[in-house]
Backbone as a printed PyTorch tensor [residue, N CA C, xyz], in Angstrom:
tensor([[[ -2.0150,  16.1830, -45.5220],
         [ -1.0550,  17.1550, -45.0850],
         [ -1.6000,  18.5420, -45.4010]],

        [[ -1.5790,  19.4180, -44.4360],
         [ -2.1310,  20.7550, -44.5970],
         [ -0.9990,  21.7810, -44.6290]],

        [[ -0.9410,  22.5580, -45.7040],
         [  0.0800,  23.5890, -45.8480],
         [ -0.5650,  24.9600, -45.7950]],

        [[  0.0860,  25.8750, -45.1090],
         [ -0.3410,  27.2670, -45.1330],
         [  0.3220,  27.9410, -46.3220]],

        [[ -0.4610,  28.5650, -47.1630],
         [  0.0670,  29.2420, -48.3330],
         [  0.4960,  30.6500, -47.9530]],

        [[  1.4390,  31.1760, -48.6950],
         [  1.8340,  32.5560, -48.5020],
         [  1.7950,  33.2670, -49.8430]],

        [[  1.5140,  34.5400, -49.7990],
         [  1.3630,  35.3140, -51.0180],
         [  2.1660,  36.6010, -50.9060]],

        [[  2.6510,  37.0690, -52.0430],
         [  3.3250,  38.3600, -52.0950],
         [  4.4980,  38.4600, -51.1560]],

        [[  4.4210,  39.3480, -50.2130],
         [  5.5230,  39.6100, -49.2960],
         [  5.6800,  38.5370, -48.2240]],

        [[  4.8310,  37.5570, -48.2280],
         [  4.9560,  36.4750, -47.2610],
         [  6.2540,  35.7160, -47.4000]],

        [[  6.8430,  35.7460, -48.5760],
         [  8.1080,  35.0470, -48.8190],
         [  9.2710,  35.7050, -48.0860]],

        [[  9.1030,  36.9600, -47.6700],
         [ 10.1780,  37.6720, -46.9670],
         [ 10.5440,  37.0250, -45.6400]],

        [[  9.6650,  36.2430, -45.0820],
         [  9.9410,  35.6170, -43.7930],
         [ 10.7890,  34.3530, -43.9180]],

        [[ 11.0550,  33.9250, -45.1440],
         [ 11.8280,  32.7190, -45.3730],
         [ 13.2050,  33.0690, -45.9170]],

        [[ 14.1750,  32.2110, -45.6580],
         [ 15.5110,  32.3650, -46.2170],
         [ 15.6360,  31.4360, -47.4280]],

        [[ 16.2870,  31.9210, -48.4750],
         [ 16.4450,  31.1490, -49.6920],
         [ 17.9100,  31.0890, -50.0880]],

        [[ 18.2970,  29.9970, -50.7160],
         [ 19.6100,  29.8860, -51.3210],
         [ 19.4640,  30.2130, -52.8020]],

        [[ 20.4730,  30.8810, -53.3540],
         [ 20.4330,  31.2160, -54.7680],
         [ 21.3290,  30.2740, -55.5530]],

        [[ 20.7960,  29.7530, -56.6350],
         [ 21.5710,  28.9370, -57.5660],
         [ 21.6330,  29.7300, -58.8620]],

        [[ 22.8320,  30.0420, -59.3450],
         [ 22.9180,  30.7790, -60.6060],
         [ 22.1820,  30.0350, -61.7230]],

        [[ 21.3540,  30.7540, -62.4330],
         [ 20.5110,  30.1620, -63.4750],
         [ 21.3360,  29.4390, -64.5380]],

        [[ 22.5200,  29.9450, -64.8080],
         [ 23.3690,  29.3370, -65.8270],
         [ 23.7160,  27.8810, -65.4840]],

        [[ 23.7940,  27.5680, -64.1940],
         [ 24.0910,  26.1920, -63.7920],
         [ 22.9720,  25.2300, -64.1760]],

        [[ 21.7760,  25.7410, -64.3140],
         [ 20.6230,  24.9100, -64.6510],
         [ 20.3860,  24.8820, -66.1640]],

        [[ 20.6020,  26.0210, -66.8260],
         [ 20.1900,  26.1510, -68.2190],
         [ 21.2940,  25.8910, -69.2420]],

        [[ 22.5410,  26.0820, -68.8980],
         [ 23.6320,  25.9680, -69.8740],
         [ 24.0880,  24.5160, -70.0070]],

        [[ 24.2360,  24.0780, -71.2400],
         [ 24.6510,  22.6980, -71.5180],
         [ 26.0470,  22.3860, -70.9780]],

        [[ 26.8880,  23.3980, -70.7950],
         [ 28.2350,  23.1710, -70.2670],
         [ 28.1930,  22.5270, -68.8830]],

        [[ 27.1120,  22.7750, -68.1450],
         [ 27.0050,  22.2750, -66.7810],
         [ 26.0690,  21.0730, -66.6620]],

        [[ 25.6880,  20.4930, -67.7790],
         [ 24.7510,  19.3690, -67.7680],
         [ 25.3330,  18.1390, -67.0810]],

        [[ 26.6440,  17.9780, -67.0970],
         [ 27.2760,  16.8140, -66.4780],
         [ 27.4870,  16.9360, -64.9830]],

        [[ 27.1500,  18.0750, -64.4220],
         [ 27.3100,  18.2940, -62.9780],
         [ 26.0140,  17.9050, -62.2780]],

        [[ 26.1230,  17.1510, -61.2120],
         [ 24.9210,  16.7050, -60.5010],
         [ 24.2190,  17.8770, -59.8190]],

        [[ 22.9270,  17.7200, -59.6000],
         [ 22.1610,  18.7530, -58.9170],
         [ 22.6640,  18.9410, -57.4800]],

        [[ 23.1150,  17.8490, -56.8720],
         [ 23.6700,  17.9570, -55.5200],
         [ 24.8860,  18.8720, -55.5040]],

        [[ 25.7250,  18.7750, -56.5340],
         [ 26.9040,  19.6330, -56.6350],
         [ 26.5080,  21.0890, -56.8330]],

        [[ 25.4650,  21.3180, -57.5970],
         [ 24.9880,  22.6780, -57.8300],
         [ 24.4120,  23.2760, -56.5600]],

        [[ 23.7180,  22.4650, -55.7800],
         [ 23.1810,  22.9350, -54.5030],
         [ 24.3200,  23.2030, -53.5210]],

        [[ 25.3110,  22.3360, -53.4900],
         [ 26.4780,  22.5600, -52.6420],
         [ 27.1660,  23.8650, -53.0190]],

        [[ 27.2790,  24.1380, -54.3200],
         [ 27.8630,  25.4000, -54.7720],
         [ 27.0650,  26.5760, -54.2200]],

        [[ 25.7310,  26.4910, -54.2460],
         [ 24.9070,  27.5930, -53.7430],
         [ 25.0860,  27.7760, -52.2400]],

        [[ 25.2700,  26.6750, -51.5110],
         [ 25.5320,  26.7770, -50.0670],
         [ 26.8700,  27.4620, -49.8030]],

        [[ 27.8890,  27.0860, -50.5720],
         [ 29.2090,  27.7040, -50.4120],
         [ 29.1750,  29.1810, -50.8200]],

        [[ 28.4310,  29.4940, -51.8580],
         [ 28.2760,  30.8780, -52.2910],
         [ 27.6160,  31.7140, -51.1970]],

        [[ 26.6250,  31.1420, -50.5360],
         [ 25.9540,  31.8220, -49.4300],
         [ 26.9220,  32.0840, -48.2800]],

        [[ 27.7220,  31.1050, -47.9260],
         [ 28.7060,  31.2620, -46.8520],
         [ 29.7610,  32.3020, -47.2200]],

        [[ 30.1890,  32.2920, -48.4850],
         [ 31.1940,  33.2540, -48.9370],
         [ 30.6540,  34.6790, -48.8800]],

        [[ 29.3950,  34.8600, -49.2510],
         [ 28.8100,  36.2030, -49.1950],
         [ 28.6470,  36.6650, -47.7470]],

        [[ 28.3350,  35.7470, -46.8420],
         [ 28.2510,  36.0970, -45.4330],
         [ 29.6230,  36.4930, -44.8940]],

        [[ 30.6580,  35.7640, -45.2920],
         [ 32.0170,  36.0990, -44.8690],
         [ 32.4180,  37.4710, -45.3860]],

        [[ 32.0950,  37.7700, -46.6390],
         [ 32.4140,  39.0800, -47.2080],
         [ 31.6630,  40.1850, -46.4730]],

        [[ 30.4150,  39.9050, -46.1160],
         [ 29.6020,  40.8780, -45.3760],
         [ 30.2150,  41.1850, -44.0120]],

        [[ 30.8280,  40.1790, -43.3960],
         [ 31.4610,  40.3500, -42.0850],
         [ 32.9030,  40.8440, -42.1710]],

        [[ 33.3760,  41.0960, -43.3900],
         [ 34.7120,  41.6210, -43.5580],
         [ 35.8060,  40.5700, -43.5470]],

        [[ 35.4320,  39.3130, -43.6210],
         [ 36.4310,  38.2470, -43.6700],
         [ 36.8200,  38.0460, -45.1170]],

        [[ 38.0970,  38.0130, -45.3790],
         [ 38.5770,  37.8910, -46.7520],
         [ 39.1370,  36.5100, -47.0010]],

        [[ 38.9120,  36.0150, -48.1920],
         [ 39.4820,  34.7580, -48.6220],
         [ 40.8280,  35.0700, -49.2650]],

        [[ 41.8730,  34.5310, -48.6940],
         [ 43.2120,  34.7550, -49.2170],
         [ 43.6520,  33.4970, -49.9590]],

        [[ 43.9700,  33.6540, -51.2200],
         [ 44.4320,  32.5270, -52.0220],
         [ 45.9420,  32.5750, -52.1290]],

        [[ 46.5720,  31.4440, -51.9040],
         [ 48.0140,  31.3390, -52.0190],
         [ 48.3300,  30.5680, -53.2750]],

        [[ 49.0890,  31.1750, -54.1710],
         [ 49.4580,  30.4630, -55.3930],
         [ 50.5340,  29.4360, -55.0490]],

        [[ 50.4730,  28.3150, -55.7210],
         [ 51.4630,  27.2660, -55.5170],
         [ 51.1290,  26.3030, -54.3930]],

        [[ 50.0000,  26.4760, -53.7240],
         [ 49.6180,  25.5490, -52.6500],
         [ 48.6550,  24.5230, -53.1680]]])
């Protein structure tokens, strides 16, 4: 398998999901599966896109 390497600013052409470091390093989150942590990062990405587009998340108490 042949991979093209990228250096320095080459990473700018790719999109990345961010996972908060605390989810990986803090013992409080050790019982959470990696799949759940990745799902959280996907939802965080969608939420930031919604905020960027001016869509607000409205929470209703008691529901």
